[in-house]
C-alpha positions as CSV (number, residue, x, y, z in Angstrom):
1,M,-60.6,55.7,4.8
2,A,-59.9,54.3,1.1
3,I,-58.9,51.2,3.3
4,T,-61.8,51.1,6.1
5,A,-64.9,51.7,3.6
6,P,-65.3,48.5,1.7
7,T,-65.5,46.9,5.2
8,A,-67.3,49.0,8.0
9,K,-70.3,48.9,6.9
10,P,-70.9,44.9,6.1
11,V,-69.3,44.1,9.9
12,A,-71.8,47.1,11.4
13,A,-74.6,44.9,9.0
14,K,-73.8,42.0,10.5
15,K,-74.8,42.7,13.6
16,L,-77.8,44.7,13.0
17,A,-79.7,42.3,11.2
18,P,-80.4,40.1,14.1
19,L,-82.4,43.0,15.8
20,F,-84.1,44.0,12.5
21,Y,-85.2,39.8,11.9
22,D,-85.9,38.6,14.8
23,G,-83.0,37.3,15.8
24,Q,-81.9,35.6,12.4
25,E,-78.6,35.3,11.6
26,V,-76.7,36.6,8.1
27,G,-75.8,33.9,6.0
28,K,-74.2,35.3,3.0
29,S,-73.4,39.2,2.3
30,Y,-72.6,40.3,-1.1
31,Y,-71.3,43.5,-2.3
32,L,-72.3,44.9,-5.7
33,G,-71.1,48.2,-6.9
34,C,-69.5,49.7,-9.9
35,S,-67.2,52.6,-10.9
36,R,-65.0,53.2,-8.4
37,G,-68.2,51.3,-6.4
38,G,-66.3,48.1,-8.4
39,G,-62.5,49.1,-7.3
40,Q,-63.3,48.5,-4.0
41,G,-65.3,45.5,-4.1
42,I,-62.5,44.0,-5.8
43,K,-60.7,45.8,-2.9
44,A,-62.3,44.4,-0.7
45,A,-62.3,40.8,-1.4
46,E,-58.0,41.4,-1.8
47,M,-58.3,43.3,1.9
48,F,-61.0,41.7,3.9
49,P,-61.7,38.2,2.8
50,E,-64.0,37.6,5.7
51,D,-66.9,40.0,4.2
52,F,-68.3,38.2,1.4
53,D,-69.4,36.2,0.3
54,G,-70.0,37.1,-3.4
55,I,-68.4,40.5,-4.6
56,L,-70.4,42.0,-7.8
57,A,-68.3,44.9,-9.7
58,G,-68.9,46.8,-13.0
59,A,-66.6,48.5,-14.8
60,P,-64.0,47.9,-12.0
61,A,-61.4,51.3,-11.3
62,V,-58.3,48.7,-10.5
63,D,-55.0,50.2,-11.0
64,F,-56.5,53.2,-10.0
65,D,-53.9,55.7,-10.2
66,N,-53.0,55.1,-13.2
67,L,-56.4,55.5,-14.3
68,Y,-56.5,58.8,-12.8
69,S,-53.8,59.4,-14.8
70,W,-55.1,58.6,-17.6
71,R,-57.7,60.5,-17.7
72,A,-55.9,63.6,-16.9
73,S,-53.6,63.0,-20.2
74,F,-56.8,63.8,-22.2
75,F,-57.2,67.8,-21.2
76,P,-53.1,68.5,-22.4
77,L,-53.5,66.5,-25.8
78,T,-57.3,67.2,-26.8
79,G,-56.0,71.6,-25.9
80,A,-59.1,73.4,-24.3
81,V,-62.1,74.2,-26.6
82,G,-61.9,77.0,-29.3
83,S,-57.8,76.2,-29.5
84,G,-55.9,75.5,-32.9
85,D,-56.6,72.1,-32.8
86,F,-59.3,70.8,-30.4
87,I,-61.8,68.3,-32.1
88,S,-65.3,69.6,-31.4
89,A,-68.2,67.5,-30.5
90,G,-69.6,67.7,-33.4
91,V,-66.7,66.3,-35.0
92,W,-66.6,63.1,-32.6
93,N,-70.5,62.9,-33.3
94,S,-70.3,62.7,-36.6
95,T,-67.5,62.1,-38.6
96,I,-65.0,60.4,-36.5
97,H,-68.0,57.8,-34.6
98,D,-69.5,57.2,-38.5
99,E,-66.1,55.7,-39.6
100,V,-65.1,54.7,-36.5
101,L,-68.4,52.0,-37.2
102,R,-67.1,52.0,-40.6
103,Q,-63.9,50.3,-39.5
104,C,-65.6,48.5,-37.4
105,D,-69.2,47.2,-36.6
106,G,-69.4,44.5,-39.0
107,I,-66.1,43.6,-38.1
108,D,-69.4,41.2,-36.4
109,G,-71.7,40.5,-39.8
110,V,-74.2,43.3,-38.2
111,L,-74.8,46.2,-39.2
112,D,-75.9,47.9,-35.7
113,G,-74.5,50.6,-34.8
114,I,-72.6,48.1,-32.1
115,I,-69.1,46.8,-32.4
116,E,-69.6,43.6,-30.2
117,D,-66.0,43.5,-29.7
118,P,-63.5,46.4,-30.4
119,T,-60.2,44.5,-30.2
120,L,-61.1,42.9,-33.1
121,C,-61.1,46.4,-34.9
122,Q,-57.0,48.7,-35.8
123,F,-58.9,51.2,-36.5
124,Q,-57.2,53.8,-38.3
125,P,-57.5,57.3,-38.3
126,D,-55.0,58.3,-40.8
127,A,-58.7,57.9,-43.1
128,L,-59.8,61.0,-41.7
129,L,-57.4,63.4,-43.4
130,C,-57.8,65.9,-45.3
131,D,-57.1,65.3,-48.8
132,G,-54.7,68.7,-49.3
133,V,-57.7,70.9,-48.0
134,Q,-56.4,72.6,-44.8
135,N,-59.0,72.2,-42.5
136,T,-59.9,75.6,-40.1
137,S,-63.3,74.3,-38.5
138,S,-62.4,72.8,-35.6
139,S,-65.1,75.6,-33.4
140,S,-67.5,73.6,-35.7
141,S,-70.3,71.5,-35.4
142,N,-69.1,69.5,-38.8
143,T,-66.0,68.7,-40.7
144,A,-65.8,65.6,-42.9
145,C,-61.8,65.4,-42.7
146,L,-59.2,66.5,-40.0
147,T,-56.0,68.1,-39.8
148,A,-52.7,66.0,-39.1
149,A,-52.3,67.0,-36.1
150,Q,-55.8,66.5,-34.9
151,V,-55.6,62.6,-36.8
152,Q,-52.7,62.7,-34.7
153,I,-55.0,63.2,-32.1
154,V,-56.7,61.0,-32.2
155,Q,-54.2,58.4,-33.4
156,D,-53.4,58.7,-29.8
157,I,-56.5,58.9,-27.9
158,F,-57.3,55.3,-29.2
159,A,-53.1,53.9,-28.1
160,D,-51.9,53.0,-25.0
161,Y,-50.9,55.2,-22.5
162,T,-46.5,54.5,-22.3
163,W,-44.1,55.3,-19.5
164,P,-41.5,57.2,-21.0
165,N,-39.7,53.4,-22.0
166,G,-42.1,52.0,-23.4
167,S,-44.2,49.6,-20.6
168,L,-48.1,49.9,-20.5
169,L,-48.9,52.4,-18.6
170,F,-52.4,52.4,-19.2
171,P,-54.7,50.6,-22.0
172,A,-56.5,52.3,-25.1
173,M,-59.9,53.9,-24.9
174,Q,-62.0,51.6,-27.2
175,P,-62.8,52.7,-30.1
176,G,-67.0,53.4,-30.2
177,S,-66.9,55.2,-27.0
178,E,-66.3,58.4,-29.0
179,I,-69.8,60.3,-28.4
180,L,-70.3,60.6,-24.6
181,A,-65.9,60.5,-24.1
182,A,-66.8,64.0,-26.4
183,A,-68.5,65.7,-23.7
184,G,-66.4,63.8,-20.5
185,L,-62.3,63.2,-21.9
186,Y,-62.5,65.1,-24.5
187,S,-64.1,68.0,-23.5
188,G,-61.3,70.5,-23.6
189,A,-61.1,70.9,-20.2
190,P,-59.9,69.0,-17.1
191,F,-61.8,66.1,-16.4
192,P,-63.6,67.2,-12.8
193,L,-62.2,63.9,-10.5
194,S,-58.2,63.9,-12.2
195,L,-58.4,67.8,-11.2
196,D,-59.0,67.1,-7.9
197,W,-57.2,63.8,-7.1
198,F,-54.0,65.6,-8.6
199,R,-54.4,68.7,-6.3
200,F,-55.6,67.5,-3.3
201,A,-54.4,64.0,-3.2
202,V,-51.1,63.7,-5.4
203,L,-50.1,67.2,-5.4
204,E,-51.8,69.2,-2.4
205,D,-51.3,72.4,-4.5
206,P,-55.1,73.6,-4.9
207,N,-53.4,75.7,-7.2
208,W,-52.4,73.0,-10.2
209,D,-53.4,73.5,-13.8
210,A,-54.3,71.0,-15.6
211,S,-52.8,72.1,-18.4
212,T,-49.1,71.2,-17.0
213,Y,-50.0,67.6,-16.4
214,G,-47.2,65.4,-17.1
215,I,-45.4,62.4,-17.2
216,D,-43.7,63.2,-14.0
217,D,-46.8,63.4,-12.3
218,A,-48.1,59.8,-13.3
219,L,-44.6,59.0,-11.9
220,L,-45.6,60.5,-9.0
221,A,-48.7,59.6,-8.5
222,A,-48.0,56.1,-9.3
223,E,-45.3,56.7,-6.6
224,K,-47.3,58.2,-4.1
225,N,-50.5,55.9,-3.9
226,P,-52.5,58.1,-1.8
227,G,-54.7,55.9,0.9
228,D,-53.6,52.5,-0.8
229,A,-56.2,53.3,-3.9
230,R,-54.5,51.5,-6.5
231,T,-56.1,47.9,-6.3
232,W,-54.2,45.5,-8.5
233,P,-53.8,42.2,-6.1
234,S,-52.3,39.2,-8.1
235,S,-54.2,35.4,-8.0
236,S,-52.2,34.1,-5.0
237,S,-53.9,36.9,-3.2
238,L,-57.1,36.5,-3.9
239,L,-57.3,33.1,-3.2
240,A,-54.9,33.1,-0.7
241,G,-58.4,34.3,0.9
242,F,-61.5,35.7,-0.2
243,A,-61.6,32.6,-3.1
244,R,-60.3,30.2,-0.7
245,R,-63.6,30.1,1.8
246,G,-65.2,30.1,-1.1
247,G,-65.9,33.9,-2.1
248,R,-66.9,34.5,-5.8
249,I,-66.1,37.5,-8.3
250,L,-68.3,38.8,-11.0
251,T,-67.4,41.4,-13.0
252,Y,-68.6,43.1,-16.0
253,H,-67.5,46.0,-18.3
254,G,-69.5,47.6,-21.5
255,L,-67.5,48.1,-24.2
256,Q,-68.5,51.4,-25.0
257,D,-67.5,52.8,-21.8
258,Q,-66.5,56.4,-22.0
259,Q,-64.8,57.1,-18.7
260,I,-62.7,53.8,-17.6
261,T,-61.7,51.5,-21.1
262,S,-62.8,48.3,-20.8
263,Y,-59.2,46.8,-22.2
264,N,-58.1,47.6,-18.6
265,S,-60.7,45.2,-16.8
266,I,-59.1,42.2,-20.2
267,R,-55.9,43.5,-18.6
268,F,-57.0,42.9,-14.9
269,Y,-58.0,39.5,-15.7
270,E,-54.7,38.5,-17.8
271,H,-52.8,39.8,-14.6
272,L,-54.6,37.7,-12.6
273,L,-54.5,34.5,-15.0
274,A,-50.6,35.5,-15.0
275,S,-49.5,36.9,-11.1
276,S,-50.3,32.5,-9.4
277,N,-47.1,32.0,-6.8
278,T,-48.2,28.5,-7.6
279,S,-45.7,26.0,-9.1
280,S,-48.6,25.7,-11.6
281,S,-49.5,28.4,-14.3
282,T,-53.3,29.5,-13.3
283,T,-55.4,28.2,-15.9
284,T,-58.4,30.3,-17.3
285,Q,-60.2,27.2,-15.4
286,D,-58.6,27.6,-12.4
287,M,-59.7,31.4,-12.7
288,D,-63.0,29.9,-12.9
289,Q,-63.6,28.6,-10.0
290,F,-63.7,32.0,-8.4
291,Y,-63.4,34.9,-10.9
292,R,-65.8,35.6,-14.3
293,F,-65.6,38.4,-16.0
294,F,-68.9,39.7,-18.4
295,R,-68.7,42.3,-21.9
296,V,-71.1,43.7,-23.0
297,P,-71.3,45.5,-25.9
298,G,-72.6,48.7,-26.5
299,M,-72.9,49.8,-22.7
300,S,-71.5,53.0,-22.4
301,H,-70.4,52.9,-18.1
302,C,-72.0,51.0,-16.0
303,S,-75.1,51.6,-18.1
304,G,-76.6,52.7,-20.6
305,G,-76.0,53.2,-24.4
306,P,-77.0,51.6,-27.2
307,G,-76.4,47.3,-26.4
308,A,-78.6,45.9,-24.1
309,W,-77.0,46.9,-20.6
310,V,-80.5,45.6,-18.9
311,L,-78.2,43.3,-16.6
312,G,-79.7,43.5,-12.5
313,Q,-77.1,46.0,-11.8
314,K,-79.5,47.3,-9.5
315,G,-79.6,43.9,-7.9
316,A,-82.7,43.0,-7.4
317,A,-84.1,46.2,-7.5
318,A,-83.5,46.0,-11.3
319,E,-87.0,47.4,-13.2
320,G,-88.5,44.9,-16.4
321,I,-86.2,41.7,-15.2
322,P,-86.8,38.3,-13.2
323,F,-84.1,38.1,-10.8
324,D,-82.6,35.4,-12.1
325,A,-79.2,34.0,-13.4
326,E,-80.3,33.9,-16.9
327,H,-80.9,37.8,-17.1
328,N,-79.9,39.4,-13.1
329,L,-76.3,39.8,-12.2
330,L,-76.5,38.8,-9.1
331,A,-79.0,36.8,-8.5
332,A,-76.3,34.8,-11.4
333,L,-73.9,35.4,-8.5
334,V,-76.7,34.4,-5.9
335,A,-76.8,30.8,-7.7
336,W,-73.1,30.7,-8.2
337,V,-72.3,31.3,-4.4
338,E,-75.1,28.9,-2.9
339,D,-76.3,26.9,-5.6
340,G,-72.4,26.3,-7.1
341,A,-74.1,27.1,-10.4
342,A,-71.7,29.5,-12.1
343,P,-73.0,31.5,-14.7
344,E,-71.7,30.5,-18.4
345,T,-73.1,33.3,-20.3
346,I,-75.7,36.6,-18.9
347,T,-78.8,37.9,-20.7
348,G,-78.8,41.4,-21.2
349,T,-82.1,43.8,-22.2
350,K,-82.6,46.2,-24.6
351,F,-86.0,47.8,-23.3
352,V,-88.0,50.8,-25.8
353,D,-86.3,53.9,-26.1
354,D,-84.9,52.6,-22.7
355,D,-88.0,52.4,-21.1
356,A,-89.4,49.5,-19.2
357,A,-93.0,50.0,-19.3
358,R,-92.8,49.9,-23.2
359,G,-91.1,46.7,-23.6
360,V,-88.5,44.7,-24.7
361,A,-86.4,46.1,-28.0
362,Y,-84.6,42.4,-27.7
363,R,-82.5,40.9,-26.0
364,H,-78.4,39.5,-26.4
365,R,-76.0,36.8,-24.5
366,H,-72.8,38.5,-23.4
367,C,-70.1,36.0,-23.0
368,K,-67.9,34.7,-20.1
369,Y,-64.6,36.2,-20.8
370,P,-62.3,35.4,-23.1
371,S,-65.4,34.3,-25.0
372,R,-66.7,35.8,-27.1
373,S,-70.6,36.6,-28.6
374,T,-70.1,35.7,-32.0
375,Y,-73.2,36.5,-35.1
376,L,-74.2,32.6,-36.8
377,G,-74.5,33.2,-40.4
378,S,-76.7,35.5,-42.8
379,G,-80.3,35.0,-42.6
380,L,-80.5,34.9,-38.7
381,D,-82.2,37.9,-36.8
382,P,-79.4,39.4,-35.0
383,L,-82.3,40.6,-32.9
384,E,-82.7,37.5,-31.7
385,E,-80.7,35.4,-28.7
386,L,-80.3,32.3,-30.5
387,S,-78.5,34.2,-33.6
388,W,-75.7,34.5,-31.8
389,A,-72.9,31.7,-29.8
390,C,-69.9,31.9,-27.4
391,V,-66.6,30.8,-29.2
């Protein structure tokens, strides 16, 4: 089912559309989805290159098996609520998040509560270590410092998840996502999707205890790859079918994503860049012909957050923004496929209190990777689009 699901609907839709639209045949077909839906879009491009002309994949859940192992690893790491070193949501939301912003927010030149590019910040949680004072208030809503054990937990969360030989299993969580992650991955309870994945797809044991998760479980999941769910194509496989027939892929990822680290989308882009089987290596210019990736500062998982996150994720139904290639990802994809106008930037919109009826708070241009949005200097209004440039 994991293989056939992305293709069954478009095949049926192409047959039904002429019946509804007075015999008019389908011209171009497009896919849009986020999270697992984004991953299915990548899978469709690899396995069924004839089905779609353009694919819009948000926060794609690629390297799916290892993603779910990474998610499962947090419960044994944080411990259950009330356990000795458990870090409460209140501590994450205030003490830790405040320190993250203190270390990372100003790197872009603007103190606005948004980390423009988390890859530029090497967060050092040992700044929160209690200075000779034993913190016994792990269950309290707030505390000004962390124990050595708690500092290590935070350090591990913001470090790459690796196999015993040191090779990468899954990238680190990016700093800035901790407020929402504290209610999910760091909540002191098994992450529900990973729990079901291991119980019913990997181990086939409905009584499996998530607190016992370990690297052997991750290895089994990777070896078993239930339903061929992994989704980690090479650029050669995409070029051979989907791109060769003119297919185009736009991906985007929020840099405050609390469920799938945005570093995985960077990793996937770099994997595609390095995985060509052609005689000459794939360049960013080659990638630009069929695959473009946009990082969205201040956006959570697929939507929401303090940044300019409204990008047309819902396609033509996006409220409050025009359906054009500048402001809407789907419109940008259509323009790329049908007119050859490939997007260099996407302008995100932030509404007042995230309510389109209250009007626009500000807009921000998001850059095509590997460029980053860079503040042009002191004295310019950071809420103005033209105060930033892609560098």
